C-alpha positions as CSV (number, residue, x, y, z in Angstrom):
1,M,0.0,0.0,0.0
2,T,1.5,3.3,-1.0
3,L,1.9,6.3,1.2
4,H,-0.8,8.2,-0.7
5,Q,-3.3,5.3,-0.2
6,K,-2.5,5.2,3.6
7,I,-2.9,9.0,4.0
8,F,-6.2,8.8,2.0
9,A,-7.5,5.9,4.2
10,V,-6.6,7.7,7.4
11,A,-8.2,10.9,6.2
12,C,-11.4,9.1,5.3
13,S,-11.4,7.5,8.7
14,L,-10.9,10.8,10.5
15,I,-13.6,12.5,8.4
16,I,-16.1,9.7,9.3
17,F,-15.3,10.0,13.0
18,L,-15.6,13.8,13.0
19,T,-18.8,13.7,10.9
20,I,-20.4,11.1,13.2
21,I,-19.5,13.0,16.3
22,S,-20.9,16.2,14.8
23,L,-24.1,14.6,13.8
24,V,-24.6,13.0,17.3
25,K,-24.0,16.4,19.0
26,K,-26.5,18.1,16.7
27,G,-29.1,15.4,17.4
28,R,-29.3,14.4,13.7
29,L,-28.0,10.9,14.4
30,K,-29.0,8.7,17.3
31,E,-26.3,7.2,19.5
32,E,-27.4,3.6,18.6
33,F,-26.6,4.2,14.9
34,S,-23.4,6.1,15.6
35,A,-21.8,2.9,16.9
36,I,-22.2,1.3,13.5
37,W,-20.7,4.3,11.6
38,L,-17.8,4.7,14.1
39,L,-17.1,1.0,13.6
40,I,-16.8,1.7,9.8
41,G,-14.1,4.3,10.6
42,V,-12.2,1.7,12.5
43,V,-12.6,-0.9,9.8
44,I,-11.2,1.6,7.3
45,L,-8.1,2.0,9.5
46,V,-7.5,-1.8,10.0
47,P,-6.2,-2.5,6.4
48,V,-4.0,0.6,6.7
49,L,-2.4,-0.4,10.0
50,W,-2.4,-4.1,9.4
51,Y,-2.0,-4.6,5.7
52,D,-0.7,-8.2,6.1
53,A,-4.2,-9.2,7.4
54,L,-5.8,-7.9,4.3
55,V,-3.3,-9.8,2.1
56,F,-4.1,-13.0,4.2
57,F,-7.9,-12.5,3.7
58,T,-7.3,-11.9,0.0
59,R,-5.5,-15.2,-0.3
60,S,-8.0,-17.0,1.9
61,I,-11.0,-16.1,-0.3
62,G,-9.1,-16.7,-3.5
63,A,-9.0,-13.1,-4.7
64,V,-6.2,-11.8,-6.8
65,L,-5.9,-8.2,-5.4
66,P,-6.4,-6.8,-2.0
67,T,-8.7,-4.1,-3.6
68,T,-11.0,-6.9,-4.6
69,T,-11.2,-8.1,-1.1
70,L,-12.0,-4.6,0.1
71,F,-14.7,-4.3,-2.6
72,I,-16.2,-7.6,-1.6
73,F,-16.2,-6.7,2.2
74,G,-17.7,-3.3,1.3
75,I,-20.6,-4.9,-0.6
76,V,-21.2,-7.4,2.2
77,F,-21.2,-4.7,4.7
78,L,-23.8,-2.7,2.6
79,L,-26.0,-5.7,2.3
80,V,-25.9,-6.3,6.1
81,L,-26.6,-2.6,6.7
82,C,-29.6,-2.7,4.3
83,L,-30.9,-5.8,6.0
84,H,-30.6,-4.1,9.4
85,F,-32.5,-1.0,8.2
86,A,-35.1,-3.1,6.5
87,I,-35.8,-4.9,9.8
88,R,-35.9,-1.6,11.7
89,I,-38.4,-0.2,9.1
90,S,-40.5,-3.2,9.4
91,R,-40.8,-2.8,13.2
92,L,-41.5,0.9,12.8
93,C,-44.3,0.1,10.2
94,D,-45.9,-2.3,12.7
95,Q,-45.6,0.3,15.5
96,V,-47.2,3.0,13.3
97,K,-50.0,0.7,12.3
98,N,-50.7,-0.2,16.0
99,M,-50.6,3.4,17.0
100,A,-53.1,4.4,14.3
101,Q,-55.4,1.6,15.4
102,Q,-55.2,2.7,19.0
103,I,-55.8,6.4,18.1
104,S,-58.8,5.2,16.1
105,L,-60.2,3.2,19.0
106,M,-59.7,6.1,21.4
107,E,-61.4,8.5,19.1
108,T,-64.3,6.1,18.7
109,E,-64.6,5.8,22.5
110,R,-64.4,9.6,22.9
111,R,-67.2,10.1,20.4
112,A,-69.3,7.5,22.0
113,D,-68.8,9.1,25.4
114,N,-69.8,12.6,24.0
115,K,-73.1,11.3,22.7
């Protein structure tokens, strides 16, 4: 890994850390999600600090280049993240449906009491 690549990876990691901290401070990102994104910043640093591990994983999965391994890991991470958010959205949809039903029942009861 060249010096320019290392500097770029460290800069990306630092930008992610600073952005996440800023978003949490402003209240635009919940703390529970900040852990995921801070983990991404660390994961970006790992290949820079421990390049031999990346080469080992590259050989283990049968890839030719370490960049291919990074690309594969990136795609897998995005798929897992999408699945996580799909699960969260499904739960929220159920909660919204239940709340709407409860509000409807409460309004029906209130109208019946007023008559």
